[in-house]
C-alpha positions as CSV (number, residue, x, y, z in Angstrom):
1,M,-168.1,65.2,82.0
2,T,-168.9,64.0,85.9
3,P,-169.7,66.4,88.1
4,S,-167.5,67.1,91.3
5,R,-168.3,65.4,94.5
6,E,-168.4,69.0,96.0
7,W,-170.8,70.3,93.1
8,L,-173.1,67.3,94.0
9,L,-173.2,67.3,97.7
10,Y,-174.4,71.4,97.1
11,L,-176.6,70.8,94.8
12,L,-178.7,68.1,97.3
13,L,-178.3,70.2,100.4
14,N,-178.6,74.0,98.8
15,L,-181.5,73.0,96.0
16,S,-185.3,72.7,96.8
17,P,-186.7,69.2,95.9
18,K,-188.2,70.1,92.7
19,D,-184.8,72.0,91.4
20,R,-182.3,69.3,92.3
21,P,-180.8,66.4,90.0
22,L,-182.3,63.2,90.5
23,W,-180.0,61.1,88.7
24,L,-177.0,60.3,90.5
25,V,-176.2,56.7,89.1
26,G,-172.5,56.0,89.9
27,A,-172.2,59.0,92.1
28,E,-169.2,59.5,94.4
29,L,-170.8,60.1,97.5
30,A,-168.4,58.0,100.5
31,G,-168.4,59.5,103.6
32,A,-171.0,62.4,102.7
33,D,-172.9,64.1,105.3
34,L,-176.2,64.0,104.0
35,R,-178.2,63.7,107.0
36,R,-181.9,64.8,107.1
37,A,-181.3,65.1,103.1
38,D,-185.0,64.9,100.9
39,L,-183.5,62.4,98.4
40,S,-187.1,61.5,97.9
41,G,-187.1,59.6,94.2
42,A,-183.3,60.0,93.3
43,D,-181.7,57.6,91.3
44,L,-178.6,56.4,92.7
45,T,-178.4,53.4,90.9
46,G,-174.5,52.0,91.4
47,A,-173.7,54.7,93.6
48,N,-170.9,54.6,96.1
49,V,-172.5,56.0,99.3
50,S,-170.2,53.8,101.9
51,G,-169.9,55.3,105.1
52,A,-172.0,58.4,104.7
53,S,-174.6,59.9,106.7
54,L,-178.0,59.7,105.3
55,A,-179.3,59.9,109.3
56,Q,-182.9,61.0,109.0
57,A,-183.0,61.3,105.5
58,N,-186.1,60.9,102.9
59,L,-185.5,58.3,100.4
60,R,-188.7,57.2,99.7
61,K,-188.8,55.5,96.0
62,A,-185.3,56.3,95.5
63,R,-183.5,53.7,93.5
64,L,-180.2,52.1,94.9
65,Q,-180.0,49.3,92.8
66,E,-175.9,47.7,93.4
67,A,-175.1,51.1,95.2
68,N,-171.9,50.5,97.7
69,L,-174.1,51.6,101.5
70,I,-171.1,49.8,103.2
71,Q,-171.3,51.1,106.8
72,A,-173.5,54.0,105.8
73,N,-175.7,55.4,108.7
74,L,-179.1,55.7,107.9
75,S,-181.4,55.4,111.4
76,E,-184.4,57.2,111.4
77,S,-184.6,57.6,107.5
78,R,-187.1,56.9,105.4
79,L,-186.7,54.2,102.7
80,I,-190.4,53.7,102.0
81,E,-190.8,51.9,98.7
82,A,-187.1,52.6,98.0
83,N,-185.2,49.7,95.3
84,L,-182.3,48.5,97.2
85,H,-181.8,45.7,94.7
86,K,-178.5,43.9,95.1
87,A,-177.5,47.1,97.2
88,D,-174.6,46.0,99.8
89,L,-175.6,47.6,103.3
90,S,-172.9,45.4,105.2
91,E,-172.6,46.9,108.7
92,C,-175.2,49.9,107.9
93,N,-177.0,51.9,110.6
94,L,-180.5,51.1,109.7
95,R,-181.9,51.7,113.4
96,G,-185.2,52.7,113.2
97,A,-185.6,52.9,109.7
98,D,-188.9,53.1,107.9
99,L,-188.3,50.3,105.2
100,R,-192.2,49.2,104.2
101,W,-192.7,48.2,100.7
102,A,-189.0,48.8,100.2
103,I,-187.2,45.8,97.6
104,L,-184.5,44.2,98.8
105,F,-183.7,41.6,96.9
106,G,-180.6,40.0,96.8
107,T,-179.5,42.4,99.1
108,R,-176.4,42.6,101.8
109,L,-177.5,43.2,105.1
110,C,-174.6,41.3,107.4
111,G,-173.5,42.6,110.2
112,A,-176.4,44.9,109.5
113,D,-178.1,46.8,112.9
114,L,-182.2,47.1,112.2
115,G,-183.2,47.1,115.4
116,S,-186.7,48.4,115.9
117,V,-186.9,48.8,111.8
118,D,-189.9,48.7,109.9
119,L,-190.0,46.5,107.1
120,R,-194.0,45.6,106.7
121,R,-194.5,44.1,103.0
122,A,-190.7,44.6,102.7
123,Y,-189.6,41.8,99.5
124,L,-186.3,40.6,101.0
125,R,-186.3,37.7,99.0
126,S,-182.0,35.7,98.7
127,A,-181.6,38.5,101.1
128,D,-178.4,38.4,103.2
129,L,-178.9,39.3,107.0
130,S,-176.2,36.7,108.2
131,R,-175.4,38.5,111.9
132,A,-178.1,41.2,111.6
133,E,-179.4,43.0,114.7
134,L,-183.8,42.4,113.9
135,R,-184.5,42.8,117.5
136,G,-187.8,45.1,117.8
137,A,-188.0,45.3,113.9
138,N,-191.0,45.1,112.4
139,L,-191.4,41.7,109.7
140,G,-195.2,42.0,109.1
141,G,-196.1,40.4,106.0
142,A,-191.9,40.6,104.9
143,D,-191.1,38.0,102.0
144,L,-188.2,36.1,103.7
145,R,-188.1,33.7,101.0
146,E,-184.6,32.3,100.5
147,A,-183.3,35.1,103.0
148,N,-180.0,33.8,105.0
149,L,-180.8,34.7,108.8
150,L,-177.7,32.5,109.5
151,E,-176.6,34.2,113.4
152,A,-179.0,37.0,113.2
153,Q,-180.7,38.5,116.2
154,V,-184.3,38.0,115.7
155,S,-187.2,36.3,117.9
156,R,-189.4,33.3,116.8
157,A,-192.6,35.3,117.3
158,Q,-191.1,38.2,114.7
159,L,-190.1,35.3,112.1
160,A,-193.7,34.5,112.2
161,E,-195.5,37.4,111.0
162,A,-193.4,36.9,108.1
163,K,-195.5,36.8,104.8
164,S,-192.6,33.5,104.0
165,L,-189.7,31.9,105.1
166,Q,-190.0,29.4,102.5
167,G,-186.2,28.0,101.6
168,A,-184.6,30.7,104.1
169,T,-181.7,29.4,106.4
170,L,-182.7,30.4,110.0
171,P,-180.4,31.7,112.7
172,D,-179.1,28.3,113.9
173,G,-178.5,27.5,110.7
174,T,-181.7,25.1,109.4
175,V,-183.2,25.5,106.4
176,R,-187.1,26.3,106.2
177,G,-188.7,23.8,104.1
């Protein structure tokens, strides 16, 4: 039996981090208000969190593989070492978020707002960053191999800080050799 959405939200917002459930695989949390929630280490694999507010949430080491985060608000959230492999963050607001060491392999970030995001040492191989806003983002040591940056708002200086751009499609449509 799957717990109701209301029950999940109650547990997430009212229990201390050591007492709350960390296993939320496939949870239905679309549109939920989880601002400032502590979801560190939580397993949200395949969860639907589209349109939810996770502003200033702690998602350190959270597992969000294949999660639906379309149009979610993750501004100023902490996603350090989070696993977002093949998650969909299209049109997502991540402004000011901390994604250091995050795994974003094959992640969709089409049209996402990544302004002033810390992506140092993030793994963005094969990520789709087309039309993404990256002005002010820190890409120091980020792995952008085979990433799609077509029409992304990012400077050459920012891209120069990345660890690798091999095979990446750059904002102007050229492919880095």
